[in-house]
C-alpha positions in Angstrom: -38.2 -28.0 191.3 -40.0 -25.4 193.4 -43.7 -26.1 194.0 -46.2 -23.7 192.4 -47.9 -21.3 194.6 -51.7 -21.7 194.5 -52.0 -18.1 195.7 -50.2 -16.6 192.7 -50.5 -19.3 190.0 -51.5 -17.7 186.7 -52.2 -14.3 188.3 -52.9 -11.8 185.5 -49.9 -9.7 186.5 -47.6 -12.6 186.4 -49.0 -13.8 183.1 -48.5 -10.3 181.6 -45.0 -10.1 182.8 -44.2 -13.6 181.5 -45.7 -13.0 178.1 -43.6 -9.8 177.8 -40.5 -11.7 178.7 -41.2 -14.5 176.2 -42.1 -12.0 173.4 -38.9 -9.9 173.9 -36.8 -13.0 174.3 -38.0 -14.4 171.0 -37.6 -11.0 169.3 -33.9 -11.1 170.4 -33.5 -14.7 169.2 -32.6 -15.9 172.6 -33.6 -19.4 173.8 -35.2 -19.9 177.1 -32.1 -21.8 178.2 -29.8 -19.0 177.1 -31.9 -16.4 179.0 -31.8 -18.6 182.1 -28.0 -18.8 181.9 -27.7 -15.1 181.4 -29.8 -14.4 184.5 -28.4 -17.2 186.7 -31.8 -18.8 187.0 -32.8 -22.4 186.3 -34.3 -23.0 182.9 -37.4 -24.7 184.4 -37.9 -21.7 186.7 -37.6 -19.4 183.6 -40.4 -21.5 182.0 -42.5 -20.9 185.1 -41.9 -17.1 184.8 -42.9 -17.1 181.2 -46.1 -19.1 182.0 -47.1 -16.9 184.9 -46.6 -19.8 187.3 -43.8 -18.1 189.4 -44.1 -15.1 191.7 -40.9 -13.4 190.6 -38.9 -11.3 193.0 -37.8 -7.8 192.1 -34.2 -8.8 191.9 -35.0 -11.6 189.5 -37.2 -9.3 187.4 -34.3 -6.9 187.2 -31.9 -9.7 186.1 -34.3 -10.7 183.4 -34.7 -7.2 182.2 -31.0 -6.5 182.1 -30.4 -9.8 180.2 -32.9 -8.6 177.6 -31.1 -5.3 177.3 -33.8 -3.3 179.1 -34.3 -1.5 182.3 -36.9 -3.0 184.6 -39.1 0.0 184.0 -39.0 -0.6 180.2 -39.8 -4.3 180.7 -42.7 -3.4 183.0 -44.0 -0.8 180.5 -43.8 -3.4 177.7 -45.9 -5.8 179.9 -48.3 -2.9 180.4 -47.8 -3.1 184.2 
């Protein structure tokens, strides 16, 4: 498992993004494991994204948005970023 970055751990931007991902995922009735499979990411990494523990790359953010049926811009707007 990747170690948590002390620099970015629970940064408000990462937390807002993760909360939006979790909220939309639950609205769609998708489990965290299903979303991880849809994006090609590890389930534990997806948990870190939703908690704001992982500094997500642009490509991974886009994969998450697409798996949720959104554009990256829509997901960012939903997260108020």
